[in-house]
VOLUMKE-389178 format. One line per field, with one value per residue (C-alpha): residue in three letters; residue number from 1; x, y, z. Coordinates in nm, 3 decimals, always signed. Layout:
BEGIN
resn	(Ala/...)
resi	(NUM/...)
px	(X/...)
py	(Y/...)
pz	(Z/...)
END
This chain:
BEGIN
resn	(Met/Ala/Lys/Val/Phe/Ile/Thr/Glu/Leu/Val/Leu/Arg/Asp/Gly/His/Gln/Ser/Leu/Ile/Ala/Thr/Arg/Met/Arg/Thr/Asp/Asp/Met/Leu/Pro/Ile/Cys/Ala/Lys/Leu/Asp/Ser/Val/Gly/Phe/Trp/Ser/Leu/Glu/Ala/Trp/Gly/Gly/Ala/Thr/Phe/Asp/Thr/Cys/Val/Arg/Phe/Leu/Lys/Glu/Asp/Pro/Trp/Glu/Arg/Leu/Arg/Lys/Leu/Arg/Lys/Ala/Leu/Pro/Asn/Thr/Arg/Ile/Gln/Met/Leu/Leu/Arg/Gly/Gln/Asn/Leu/Leu/Gly/Tyr/Arg/His/Tyr/Ser/Asp/Asp/Val/Val/Arg/Ala/Phe/Val/Gln/Lys/Ser/Ala/Asp/Asn/Gly/Val/Asp/Val/Phe/Arg/Ile/Phe/Asp/Ala/Met/Asn/Asp/Leu/Arg/Asn/Leu/Arg/Val/Ser/Val/Glu/Ala/Thr/Lys/Thr/Ala/Gly/Lys/His/Ala/Glu/Gly/Thr/Ile/Ser/Tyr/Thr/Thr/Ser/Pro/Val/His/Asp/Ile/Pro/His/Phe/Val/Ala/Leu/Ala/Lys/Glu/Leu/Glu/Ser/Met/Gly/Cys/Asp/Ser/Ile/Ala/Ile/Lys/Asp/Met/Ala/Gly/Leu/Leu/Thr/Pro/Tyr/Thr/Thr/Gly/Glu/Leu/Val/Lys/Ser/Ile/Lys/Ser/Ala/Thr/Ser/Ile/Pro/Ile/His/Met/His/Ser/His/Ala/Thr/Ser/Gly/Leu/Ser/Ser/Met/Ser/Phe/Leu/Lys/Ala/Ile/Glu/Asn/Gly/Ala/Thr/Ile/Leu/Asp/Thr/Cys/Asn/Ser/Ser/Phe/Ser/Asp/Gly/Ala/Ser/His/Ser/Ser/Thr/Glu/Ser/Ile/Val/Ala/Ala/Leu/Gln/Gly/Thr/Asp/Tyr/Asp/Thr/Gly/Leu/Asp/Leu/Ile/Ala/Ile/Gln/Glu/Ile/Gly/Ala/Tyr/Phe/Ser/Glu/Val/Arg/Lys/Lys/Tyr/Trp/Gln/Phe/Glu/Ser/Glu/Phe/Thr/Gly/Ser/Asp/Thr/Arg/Val/Leu/Val/Asn/Gln/Val/Pro/Gly/Gly/Met/Ile/Ser/Asn/Leu/Ser/Asn/Gln/Leu/Lys/Glu/Gln/Gly/Ala/Leu/Asn/Arg/Met/Asp/Glu/Val/Leu/Ala/Glu/Ile/Pro/Arg/Val/Arg/Glu/Asp/Leu/Gly/Phe/Pro/Pro/Leu/Val/Thr/Pro/Thr/Ser/Gln/Ile/Val/Gly/Thr/Gln/Ala/Val/Leu/Asn/Val/Leu/Thr/Gly/Glu/Arg/Tyr/Lys/Ser/Ile/Thr/Thr/Glu/Val/Lys/His/Tyr/Leu/Leu/Gly/Arg/Tyr/Gly/Lys/Ala/Pro/Gly/Val/Val/Asn/Ser/Gln/Val/Arg/Ile/Met/Ala/Val/Gly/Asn/Gln/Glu/Val/Ile/Thr/Cys/Arg/Pro/Ala/Asp/Leu/Leu/Glu/Asp/Glu/Leu/Asp/Lys/Leu/Arg/Gly/Glu/Ile/Glu/Gly/Leu/Ala/Lys/Thr/Asp/Glu/Asp/Thr/Leu/Thr/Tyr/Ala/Met/Phe/Pro/Asp/Ile/Gly/Arg/Thr/Phe/Leu/Gln/Glu/Arg/Ala/Ala/Gly/Ser/Leu/Lys/Pro/Glu/Val/Ile/Leu/Pro/Lys/Glu/Ala/Lys/Glu/Ser/Thr/Gly/Pro/Arg/Tyr/Ala/Pro/Asn/Glu/Phe/His/Ile/Thr/Leu/His/Gly/Glu/Thr/Tyr/His/Ile/Lys/Leu/Thr/Gly/Ser/Gly/His/His/Gly/Glu/Glu/Gln/Arg/Pro/Phe/Tyr/Val/Ser/Val/Asp/Gly/Val/Thr/Glu/Glu/Val/Val/Ile/Glu/Thr/Ile/Ser/Glu/Ile/Glu/Val/Ala/Gly/Gly/Ser/Gly/Thr/Gly/Ala/Arg/Thr/Lys/Ala/Ala/Asp/Ser/Pro/Thr/Ala/Pro/Gly/Lys/Arg/Pro/Arg/Pro/Thr/His/Ala/Gly/His/Val/Lys/Thr/Ala/Met/Pro/Gly/Thr/Ile/Val/Asp/Val/Leu/Val/Lys/Ala/Gly/Gln/Gln/Val/Lys/Ala/Gly/Asp/Pro/Val/Leu/Val/Ile/Glu/Ala/Met/Lys/Met/Glu/Asn/Glu/Val/Gln/Ala/Pro/Ala/Ser/Gly/Thr/Ile/Ile/Ala/Val/Tyr/Val/Lys/Lys/Gly/Asp/Ser/Val/Thr/Pro/Asp/Glu/Ala/Leu/Ile/Glu/Ile/Gln/Pro/Asp)
resi	(1/2/3/4/5/6/7/8/9/10/11/12/13/14/15/16/17/18/19/20/21/22/23/24/25/26/27/28/29/30/31/32/33/34/35/36/37/38/39/40/41/42/43/44/45/46/47/48/49/50/51/52/53/54/55/56/57/58/59/60/61/62/63/64/65/66/67/68/69/70/71/72/73/74/75/76/77/78/79/80/81/82/83/84/85/86/87/88/89/90/91/92/93/94/95/96/97/98/99/100/101/102/103/104/105/106/107/108/109/110/111/112/113/114/115/116/117/118/119/120/121/122/123/124/125/126/127/128/129/130/131/132/133/134/135/136/137/138/139/140/141/142/143/144/145/146/147/148/149/150/151/152/153/154/155/156/157/158/159/160/161/162/163/164/165/166/167/168/169/170/171/172/173/174/175/176/177/178/179/180/181/182/183/184/185/186/187/188/189/190/191/192/193/194/195/196/197/198/199/200/201/202/203/204/205/206/207/208/209/210/211/212/213/214/215/216/217/218/219/220/221/222/223/224/225/226/227/228/229/230/231/232/233/234/235/236/237/238/239/240/241/242/243/244/245/246/247/248/249/250/251/252/253/254/255/256/257/258/259/260/261/262/263/264/265/266/267/268/269/270/271/272/273/274/275/276/277/278/279/280/281/282/283/284/285/286/287/288/289/290/291/292/293/294/295/296/297/298/299/300/301/302/303/304/305/306/307/308/309/310/311/312/313/314/315/316/317/318/319/320/321/322/323/324/325/326/327/328/329/330/331/332/333/334/335/336/337/338/339/340/341/342/343/344/345/346/347/348/349/350/351/352/353/354/355/356/357/358/359/360/361/362/363/364/365/366/367/368/369/370/371/372/373/374/375/376/377/378/379/380/381/382/383/384/385/386/387/388/389/390/391/392/393/394/395/396/397/398/399/400/401/402/403/404/405/406/407/408/409/410/411/412/413/414/415/416/417/418/419/420/421/422/423/424/425/426/427/428/429/430/431/432/433/434/435/436/437/438/439/440/441/442/443/444/445/446/447/448/449/450/451/452/453/454/455/456/457/458/459/460/461/462/463/464/465/466/467/468/469/470/471/472/473/474/475/476/477/478/479/480/481/482/483/484/485/486/487/488/489/490/491/492/493/494/495/496/497/498/499/500/501/502/503/504/505/506/507/508/509/510/511/512/513/514/515/516/517/518/519/520/521/522/523/524/525/526/527/528/529/530/531/532/533/534/535/536/537/538/539/540/541/542/543/544/545/546/547/548/549/550/551/552/553/554/555/556/557/558/559/560/561/562/563/564/565/566/567/568/569/570/571/572/573/574/575/576/577/578/579/580/581/582/583/584/585/586/587/588/589/590/591/592/593/594/595/596/597/598/599/600/601/602/603/604/605/606/607/608/609/610/611/612/613/614/615)
px	(+2.148/+2.171/+2.295/+2.115/+1.756/+1.557/+1.222/+1.045/+0.846/+0.707/+0.332/+0.387/+0.625/+0.727/+0.440/+0.371/+0.683/+0.624/+0.277/+0.054/-0.011/-0.251/-0.152/-0.477/-0.526/-0.629/-0.307/-0.137/-0.273/-0.189/+0.204/+0.118/+0.279/+0.587/+0.667/+0.577/+0.765/+1.084/+1.190/+1.182/+1.196/+0.831/+0.638/+0.589/+0.221/-0.026/-0.042/+0.142/-0.091/-0.270/-0.499/-0.658/-0.616/-0.800/-1.109/-1.020/-0.929/-0.984/-1.340/-1.180/-1.187/-0.867/-0.955/-1.045/-0.728/-0.548/-0.756/-0.719/-0.282/-0.335/-0.466/-0.262/+0.102/+0.028/+0.438/+0.538/+0.525/+0.267/+0.446/+0.253/+0.337/+0.171/+0.199/+0.180/-0.082/-0.193/-0.244/-0.311/-0.483/-0.363/-0.449/-0.437/-0.629/-0.783/-0.603/-0.900/-0.919/-0.545/-0.584/-0.819/-0.723/-0.421/-0.584/-0.811/-0.506/-0.342/-0.679/-0.699/-0.347/-0.056/+0.259/+0.515/+0.425/+0.672/+0.554/+0.701/+0.640/+0.637/+0.816/+1.035/+0.848/+0.795/+0.532/+0.324/+0.445/+0.415/+0.048/+0.081/+0.370/+0.166/-0.120/+0.140/+0.287/-0.079/-0.175/+0.123/+0.281/+0.622/+0.681/+0.902/+1.036/+1.104/+1.349/+1.293/+1.591/+1.688/+1.949/+1.976/+2.148/+1.946/+1.973/+2.285/+2.465/+2.399/+2.029/+1.930/+2.122/+1.900/+1.562/+1.700/+1.772/+1.436/+1.246/+1.467/+1.310/+1.009/+0.961/+1.030/+1.107/+1.346/+1.441/+1.422/+1.613/+1.360/+1.555/+1.263/+1.467/+1.718/+1.952/+2.199/+2.548/+2.796/+2.984/+2.724/+2.513/+2.859/+2.884/+2.495/+2.433/+2.797/+2.700/+2.325/+2.402/+2.668/+2.388/+2.133/+2.059/+1.759/+1.800/+1.851/+1.635/+1.735/+1.517/+1.631/+1.497/+1.711/+1.646/+1.959/+2.169/+2.311/+2.118/+2.292/+2.606/+2.518/+2.318/+2.668/+2.811/+2.466/+2.544/+2.955/+2.838/+2.562/+2.244/+2.070/+1.779/+1.758/+1.446/+1.438/+1.157/+1.163/+1.358/+0.998/+0.924/+1.300/+1.537/+1.432/+1.184/+1.178/+1.423/+1.757/+1.640/+1.595/+1.759/+2.065/+2.156/+2.062/+2.342/+2.600/+2.594/+2.617/+2.863/+2.976/+2.961/+2.604/+2.424/+2.091/+1.993/+1.726/+1.709/+1.796/+1.592/+1.273/+1.316/+1.372/+1.066/+0.841/+0.977/+0.891/+0.518/+0.515/+0.751/+0.411/+0.156/+0.306/+0.225/-0.149/-0.046/+0.111/-0.087/-0.001/+0.402/+0.607/+0.803/+1.104/+1.192/+1.564/+1.820/+1.785/+2.022/+1.862/+1.668/+2.016/+1.884/+1.531/+1.475/+1.146/+1.136/+0.956/+0.591/+0.582/+0.751/+0.454/+0.178/+0.372/+0.389/+0.017/-0.108/+0.131/-0.011/-0.350/-0.262/-0.104/+0.217/+0.444/+0.680/+0.746/+0.870/+1.172/+1.083/+0.856/+1.160/+1.358/+1.083/+1.049/+1.351/+1.281/+0.955/+1.080/+1.327/+1.062/+0.888/+1.219/+1.336/+1.050/+1.153/+1.006/+0.772/+0.332/+0.186/+0.478/+0.602/+0.207/+0.220/+0.539/+0.549/+0.200/+0.264/+0.534/+0.301/+0.099/+0.394/+0.510/+0.165/+0.042/+0.359/+0.357/+0.529/+0.306/-0.008/-0.286/-0.131/-0.249/-0.473/-0.265/+0.034/-0.153/-0.194/+0.200/+0.235/+0.021/+0.213/-0.085/+0.134/+0.395/+0.729/+0.928/+1.274/+1.429/+1.361/+1.054/+1.044/+0.854/+0.748/+0.530/+0.396/+0.260/+0.133/-0.064/-0.161/-0.123/-0.074/-0.245/-0.110/+0.111/+0.054/+0.394/+0.164/+0.168/-0.119/-0.393/-0.362/-0.619/-0.824/-1.163/-1.237/-1.399/-1.469/-1.829/-1.878/-1.753/-2.012/-2.263/-2.194/-2.147/-2.465/-2.639/-2.320/-2.121/-2.143/-1.811/-1.551/-1.311/-1.562/-1.605/-1.220/-1.245/-1.478/-1.254/-0.928/-1.157/-1.463/-1.562/-1.424/-1.545/-1.867/-1.916/-1.723/-1.965/-2.264/-2.147/-2.091/-2.450/-2.582/-2.341/-2.214/-1.854/-1.662/-1.265/-1.169/-1.082/-0.733/-0.670/-0.632/-0.243/-0.378/-0.507/-0.085/+0.013/-0.307/-0.279/-0.596/-0.791/-0.920/-1.227/-1.130/-0.865/-0.562/-0.348/-0.475/-0.567/-0.848/-0.871/-1.106/-1.144/-0.805/-0.590/-0.418/-0.442/-0.232/-0.468/-0.325/-0.570/-0.376/-0.653/-1.057/-1.293/-1.540/-1.678/-2.016/-2.093/-2.380/-2.069/-1.771/-1.442/-1.160/-0.801/-0.633/-0.297/-0.426/-0.063/+0.091/-0.147/-0.357/-0.689/-1.033/-1.340/-1.665/-1.813/-2.190/-2.345/-2.676/-2.860/-3.107/-3.043/-3.352/-3.299/-3.562/-3.748/-3.678/-3.521/-3.260/-2.864/-3.026/-3.208/-2.869/-2.605/-2.819/-2.825/-2.486/-2.319/-2.598/-2.306/-2.588/-2.577/-2.446/-2.079/-2.089/-1.946/-1.832/-1.447/-1.292/-1.299/-1.305/-1.179/-1.521/-1.450/-1.310/-1.072/-0.834/-0.442/-0.506/-0.748/-0.912/-1.203/-1.417/-1.441/-1.696/-1.844/-1.843/-2.054/-2.397/-2.571/-2.643/-2.363/-2.163/-1.750/-1.411/-1.119/-0.926/-1.200/-1.210/-1.514/-1.412/-1.184/-1.039/-0.843/-0.556/-0.282/-0.443/-0.393/-0.694/-0.652/-0.871/-0.979/-1.043/-1.224/-1.031/-1.220/-1.489/-1.866/-2.159/-2.212/-2.417/-2.360/-2.208/-2.083/-2.011/-2.085/-1.942/-1.806/-1.754/-1.439/-1.274/-1.024/-0.833/-1.008/-1.335/-1.503/-1.658/-1.810/-1.926/-1.873/-2.021/-1.748/-1.828)
py	(-1.519/-1.195/-1.266/-1.069/-1.002/-0.742/-0.717/-0.408/-0.255/+0.077/-0.021/-0.158/-0.086/+0.252/+0.432/+0.218/+0.384/+0.734/+0.860/+0.620/+0.348/+0.593/+0.531/+0.441/+0.180/+0.405/+0.562/+0.191/+0.085/+0.302/+0.221/-0.165/-0.228/-0.069/-0.227/-0.567/-0.505/-0.489/-0.825/-0.732/-1.118/-1.005/-0.699/-0.670/-0.535/-0.679/-0.731/-0.540/-0.253/-0.238/-0.395/-0.210/+0.128/+0.031/-0.055/+0.200/+0.483/+0.440/+0.230/+0.008/-0.377/-0.468/-0.839/-0.646/-0.443/-0.795/-0.904/-0.566/-0.610/-0.942/-0.846/-0.584/-0.762/-1.103/-1.130/-1.080/-1.260/-1.025/-1.076/-1.004/-0.970/-1.207/-1.182/-1.579/-1.657/-1.316/-1.296/-0.928/-0.848/-0.792/-1.108/-1.498/-1.670/-2.008/-2.223/-2.297/-1.880/-1.901/-2.212/-2.011/-1.682/-1.794/-2.008/-1.701/-1.485/-1.757/-1.799/-1.394/-1.341/-1.398/-1.608/-1.526/-1.533/-1.345/-1.501/-1.396/-1.383/-1.095/-1.276/-1.519/-1.758/-2.017/-2.220/-1.901/-1.986/-2.356/-2.350/-2.022/-2.195/-2.516/-2.335/-2.180/-2.465/-2.649/-2.362/-2.423/-2.071/-1.945/-1.984/-1.735/-1.793/-1.484/-1.409/-1.065/-0.921/-0.719/-0.638/-0.748/-0.973/-1.274/-1.227/-1.327/-1.484/-1.821/-1.780/-1.646/-1.959/-2.189/-2.013/-2.013/-2.394/-2.434/-2.261/-2.482/-2.787/-2.634/-2.637/-2.260/-2.230/-1.909/-1.712/-1.349/-1.140/-0.862/-0.585/-0.375/-0.079/-0.048/-0.185/-0.448/-0.263/-0.409/-0.622/-0.793/-0.799/-0.997/-1.223/-1.296/-1.390/-1.604/-1.787/-1.855/-1.969/-2.192/-2.387/-2.369/-2.459/-2.212/-1.855/-1.586/-1.234/-0.944/-0.659/-0.322/+0.007/+0.304/+0.442/+0.459/+0.518/+0.182/-0.030/+0.013/-0.059/-0.391/-0.468/-0.452/-0.680/-0.960/-1.044/-1.090/-1.343/-1.529/-1.327/-1.328/-1.148/-0.767/-0.578/-0.249/+0.057/+0.321/+0.640/+0.834/+0.631/+0.551/+0.617/+0.755/+0.546/+0.352/+0.159/+0.215/+0.315/+0.022/+0.288/+0.337/-0.051/-0.126/+0.128/+0.054/-0.347/-0.291/-0.465/-0.649/-0.990/-0.939/-0.693/-0.738/-0.686/-0.450/-0.140/+0.168/+0.399/+0.195/+0.203/+0.628/+0.649/+0.449/+0.687/+1.007/+0.885/+0.803/+1.128/+1.288/+1.054/+1.153/+1.484/+1.361/+1.241/+1.540/+1.558/+1.250/+1.260/+1.171/+1.444/+1.122/+1.134/+1.144/+0.950/+0.871/+0.724/+0.681/+0.370/+0.194/+0.250/+0.303/+0.017/+0.220/+0.036/+0.313/+0.174/+0.307/+0.625/+0.808/+0.630/+0.761/+1.072/+1.131/+0.951/+1.259/+1.537/+1.417/+1.425/+1.785/+1.609/+1.588/+1.782/+1.456/+1.216/+1.270/+1.107/+0.824/+0.712/+0.647/+0.492/+0.204/+0.062/+0.001/-0.123/-0.303/-0.486/-0.523/-0.768/-0.958/-0.809/-0.848/-0.777/-0.416/-0.513/-0.565/-0.632/-0.581/-0.254/-0.129/-0.332/-0.136/+0.176/+0.227/+0.158/+0.386/+0.657/+0.585/+0.530/+0.907/+1.053/+0.914/+1.034/+0.728/+0.406/+0.077/+0.314/+0.239/-0.148/-0.218/-0.506/-0.627/-0.567/-0.811/-1.084/-1.068/-1.135/-1.401/-1.600/-1.531/-1.392/-1.657/-1.695/-1.386/-1.385/-1.293/-1.270/-1.077/-0.824/-1.009/-0.666/-0.533/-0.864/-0.897/-0.527/-0.625/-0.999/-1.078/-1.428/-1.552/-1.855/-1.789/-2.055/-2.264/-2.414/-2.226/-1.977/-2.098/-2.469/-2.274/-2.142/-2.354/-2.324/-2.018/-1.975/-2.105/-1.856/-1.548/-1.630/-1.653/-1.274/-1.133/-1.320/-1.113/-0.867/-1.120/-1.196/-1.395/-1.565/-1.295/-1.086/-1.290/-1.298/-0.877/-0.882/-1.177/-0.939/-0.599/-0.681/-0.338/-0.143/-0.456/-0.470/-0.092/-0.117/-0.382/-0.232/+0.083/-0.111/-0.254/+0.073/+0.235/+0.462/+0.446/+0.750/+0.757/+0.996/+1.364/+1.404/+1.769/+1.950/+2.068/+2.436/+2.361/+2.323/+2.691/+2.871/+3.229/+3.338/+3.627/+3.602/+3.619/+3.519/+3.568/+3.366/+3.287/+3.327/+3.167/+2.963/+2.832/+2.519/+2.346/+2.523/+2.457/+2.681/+2.569/+2.757/+2.763/+2.883/+2.947/+2.768/+2.750/+2.803/+2.675/+2.935/+3.192/+3.265/+2.879/+2.789/+2.524/+2.593/+2.361/+2.596/+2.435/+2.485/+2.346/+2.290/+2.291/+2.219/+1.940/+1.998/+1.974/+2.003/+2.207/+2.311/+2.605/+2.621/+2.966/+2.938/+3.208/+3.106/+2.750/+2.645/+2.511/+2.253/+2.357/+2.691/+2.992/+3.264/+3.251/+3.087/+2.758/+2.766/+2.755/+2.500/+2.241/+2.306/+2.290/+1.942/+1.671/+1.447/+1.667/+1.560/+1.592/+1.746/+1.563/+1.725/+1.789/+1.556/+1.738/+1.520/+1.127/+0.986/+1.137/+0.826/+0.962/+0.806/+0.905/+0.956/+1.018/+0.684/+0.506/+0.324/-0.054/-0.160/+0.003/-0.232/-0.105/+0.100/+0.360/+0.233/-0.055/-0.067/-0.083/-0.130/+0.124/-0.083/-0.286/-0.218/-0.024/+0.100/-0.058/+0.196/+0.140/+0.383/+0.345/+0.010/-0.098/-0.169/-0.022/-0.125/+0.181/+0.159/+0.335/+0.543/+0.465/+0.299/+0.329/+0.373/+0.441/+0.756/+0.806/+0.673/+0.945/+0.738/+0.446/+0.198/+0.370/+0.719/+0.865/+1.012/+1.301/+1.282/+1.654/+1.433/+1.283/+0.904/+0.805/+0.966/+0.764/+0.859/+0.758/+0.555)
pz	(-2.704/-2.416/-2.128/-1.886/-1.928/-1.797/-1.675/-1.687/-1.381/-1.508/-1.586/-1.160/-0.924/-1.142/-1.056/-0.771/-0.598/-0.714/-0.788/-0.554/-0.829/-0.966/-1.329/-1.546/-1.753/-2.058/-2.038/-2.014/-2.330/-2.607/-2.511/-2.470/-2.897/-2.833/-2.497/-2.641/-2.939/-2.731/-2.612/-2.211/-2.008/-1.888/-1.753/-1.456/-1.476/-1.199/-0.826/-0.562/-0.460/-0.824/-0.739/-0.393/-0.585/-0.871/-0.659/-0.396/-0.597/-0.954/-0.964/-1.260/-1.212/-1.149/-1.371/-1.636/-1.653/-1.651/-1.983/-2.156/-2.117/-2.174/-2.518/-2.606/-2.476/-2.711/-2.715/-2.350/-2.048/-1.766/-1.450/-1.111/-0.697/-0.499/-0.108/-0.083/+0.180/+0.202/-0.219/-0.256/+0.084/+0.414/+0.602/+0.543/+0.316/+0.350/+0.073/-0.131/-0.215/-0.269/-0.506/-0.667/-0.723/-0.834/-1.134/-1.240/-1.232/-1.488/-1.620/-1.698/-1.829/-1.563/-1.688/-1.393/-1.048/-0.811/-0.482/-0.130/+0.203/+0.435/+0.698/+0.437/+0.651/+0.327/+0.486/+0.392/-0.009/-0.085/-0.101/-0.433/-0.540/-0.630/-0.768/-1.000/-1.098/-1.148/-1.355/-1.571/-1.507/-1.382/-0.996/-0.884/-0.547/-0.358/-0.085/+0.057/+0.157/+0.509/+0.747/+1.111/+1.386/+1.263/+0.860/+0.704/+0.384/+0.535/+0.585/+0.253/+0.108/+0.322/+0.222/-0.188/-0.151/+0.004/-0.249/-0.594/-0.353/-0.344/-0.740/-0.776/-1.185/-1.068/-0.752/-0.702/-0.450/-0.323/-0.192/-0.176/+0.063/-0.166/+0.140/-0.128/-0.104/-0.434/-0.241/-0.043/-0.387/-0.501/-0.220/-0.184/-0.559/-0.578/-0.221/-0.417/-0.692/-0.610/-0.379/-0.641/-0.984/-1.111/-1.259/-1.003/-1.054/-0.887/-0.782/-0.571/-0.542/-0.621/-0.284/-0.090/-0.450/-0.478/-0.698/-1.003/-0.922/-0.677/-1.000/-1.199/-0.890/-0.951/-1.286/-1.260/-1.009/-1.186/-1.163/-1.526/-1.456/-1.357/-1.253/-1.370/-1.466/-1.785/-1.737/-1.716/-1.364/-1.239/-0.965/-0.598/-0.421/-0.768/-0.985/-1.176/-1.538/-1.765/-2.028/-1.844/-1.754/-2.149/-2.216/-1.940/-2.064/-2.445/-2.646/-2.333/-2.228/-2.060/-2.350/-2.327/-2.673/-2.639/-2.850/-2.684/-2.921/-2.897/-2.494/-2.519/-2.735/-2.493/-2.181/-2.394/-2.391/-2.026/-1.918/-2.081/-1.919/-1.570/-1.606/-1.573/-1.244/-1.046/-0.741/-0.652/-0.713/-0.416/-0.210/-0.172/-0.539/-0.503/-0.315/+0.054/+0.279/+0.600/+0.408/+0.485/+0.908/+0.923/+0.592/+0.466/+0.150/-0.162/-0.185/+0.203/+0.264/+0.063/+0.266/+0.583/+0.444/+0.389/+0.674/+0.848/+0.649/+0.681/+1.079/+1.056/+1.157/+0.864/+1.061/+1.304/+0.966/+1.142/+1.438/+1.275/+1.086/+1.423/+1.571/+1.309/+1.353/+1.752/+1.667/+1.418/+1.652/+1.920/+1.671/+1.638/+1.322/+1.036/+0.710/+0.590/+0.310/+0.266/+0.480/+0.781/+0.618/+0.753/+1.058/+1.177/+1.007/+1.156/+1.525/+1.496/+1.404/+1.677/+1.919/+1.804/+1.767/+2.111/+2.272/+2.473/+2.282/+2.265/+2.439/+2.154/+1.999/+1.630/+1.564/+1.337/+1.568/+1.828/+1.543/+1.495/+1.792/+1.836/+1.539/+1.308/+1.012/+1.070/+1.285/+1.356/+1.256/+1.582/+1.916/+2.028/+2.327/+2.568/+2.718/+2.444/+2.358/+2.723/+2.687/+2.363/+2.401/+2.728/+2.783/+2.508/+2.361/+2.064/+1.783/+1.595/+1.299/+0.934/+1.007/+0.747/+0.905/+1.100/+0.885/+0.711/+0.296/+0.297/-0.103/-0.058/+0.198/+0.068/-0.280/-0.048/+0.141/-0.216/-0.364/-0.641/-0.669/-0.761/-1.123/-1.221/-0.972/-1.021/-0.861/-0.543/-0.527/-0.598/-0.231/-0.078/-0.098/+0.001/+0.185/+0.241/-0.042/-0.266/-0.185/-0.273/-0.569/-0.695/-0.575/-0.748/-1.066/-1.053/-0.987/-1.307/-1.068/-1.057/-1.035/-0.990/-0.793/-0.944/-1.183/-1.134/-1.429/-1.518/-1.468/-1.131/-1.063/-1.150/-1.238/-1.454/-1.442/-1.302/-0.909/-0.771/-0.394/-0.191/-0.346/-0.003/+0.345/+0.675/+0.843/+1.212/+1.246/+1.579/+1.725/+1.441/+1.189/+0.831/+0.549/+0.254/-0.117/-0.414/-0.733/-1.002/-1.049/-1.256/-1.482/-1.300/-1.276/-1.253/-0.945/-0.864/-0.929/-0.885/-0.696/-0.682/-0.327/-0.136/+0.232/+0.408/+0.070/-0.015/-0.332/-0.286/-0.532/-0.337/-0.486/-0.417/-0.452/-0.432/-0.174/-0.162/+0.193/+0.386/+0.612/+0.905/+0.981/+1.333/+1.301/+1.117/+1.109/+1.284/+1.636/+1.478/+1.232/+1.526/+1.733/+1.420/+1.373/+1.735/+1.809/+1.832/+1.603/+1.342/+1.030/+1.030/+1.340/+1.655/+2.013/+2.068/+2.324/+2.644/+2.951/+3.019/+2.878/+2.500/+2.289/+2.056/+1.802/+1.760/+1.362/+1.073/+0.963/+0.885/+1.112/+1.067/+1.324/+1.646/+1.936/+2.215/+2.214/+2.473/+2.735/+2.774/+3.082/+2.983/+3.146/+3.096/+2.837/+2.711/+2.272/+2.146/+1.771/+1.522/+1.271/+0.991/+0.899/+0.678/+0.571/+0.886/+1.147/+1.515/+1.826/+2.049/+2.420/+2.670/+2.835/+3.172/+3.317/+3.307/+3.080/+2.705/+2.684/+2.335/+1.976/+1.766/+1.494/+1.240/+1.047/+0.732/+0.853/+0.822/+1.148/+1.276/+1.644/+1.693/+1.731/+2.025/+1.900/+2.203/+2.526/+2.872/+3.177/+3.421/+3.699)
END
């Protein structure tokens, strides 16, 4: 029997780390028979960001994905990543929702639940672990590894012992940023092994280039399960190559017993699949030792990159990466893993882009500082706490203890659209996009985001328009390069363009005449276009009463209406950016004279969203 077992990550963490979790179910199913025949300890195929991406971008039912994978993988454990009391969302859920989600996940095909909490507050794991055991499945308690003045080996050993006493079947050391060095790994595993009696499962991203060496020290000191990813989606922000680890251990006391040639055949398949998703490729695909300082995990770096691109500020990435450790210290050194990685990362972006630290503070940072995610590992910066939440009381209990059962309430909110308990849970995870998904499914109008054809990457056909030029919009200049186009002569013709290096699809429609209500000709058209109330047109912020956002996002809530009196600092909008909500405050005291946005609108920093007549 093999002494070291392998969990294969290609169906979840591999493509989450390198192509923004965009692999579709239809590209997974054809290779499942071969994956199922290899003999992996488990296949990680669900959880993490897959649920969000299925609903938000791919327009797939994540539960249906799980059922299809279960049917296609009859002989292999399916493993998922579960965020404890956060499940797969970005807030804490009531205990009845947690229990229902775990049970339905088990019913639909999950065998191994890797359960973690971003704060390593194990109170937030207990209900998930209990629910997993009740469902008769494998509960893998997880330690989120990080480094800081308050994180040392005795601290992690104490966590491991508590996880075992909680009833966990195995312990995962989750090194989400690739911070473990070989000899520290050896010492850590040896210490946990001597203090516990359940299997140790190693998970370490390859970002810093150290994961393979750390794995060797881990198994020499007692770890028996390793997370690896097929070479087609390995290394960089992903994980050590499955083929390389299997080859390295062949013929040793740690031989995995896996067929290298069979795994290579799987790699050939996924190498072709990956080409289809070229537009989602992360720019951070190689080793990056900066992670040893900034601790940004693999799944977070591409998110930061995309957000800064949208802002036209990708050149400020180094400033953001330098700011992240400072924000993390201010917040008491939380490990950087979902959702704390987004909480810290988004605040760091705001600090850099606004030019003033904590001038704008996200709702999630405020909740964190009030203890609503759990206990901070270290001491929180008192000045930052006061800036964010004043003298509000910080809770000390388990955050979910303050939540009443909510499953029946959720069922009522989505009644008529939710056909199953699984649908209700989809809505629970992401109320806005979940409702939209269920509405579109009912209407038969689900439409996944566009996957640009391969020819759009490098087009060689005849040109019918300038292929490289600059445009200026709202005072900002953008570099445009045409990389491909659809068939000439069509009434609606797609063009594939690169905007400041970001590939996009635009559709050009030939229109012979535009009729403007209330008049005709250039004068009427100009008047309509310049009106702040025209669809898609908002005024530029030009005075102190104009409310704007610091980064592109989506309006979650409008808190004021025309005629209302506000004071400087009052919240007037809630915006979602980088999956985090951010309250936007009134810049001046006065009267609201215009609201230019509504819930669901996409907004950018060069637009006035609300206008205040200052006192």
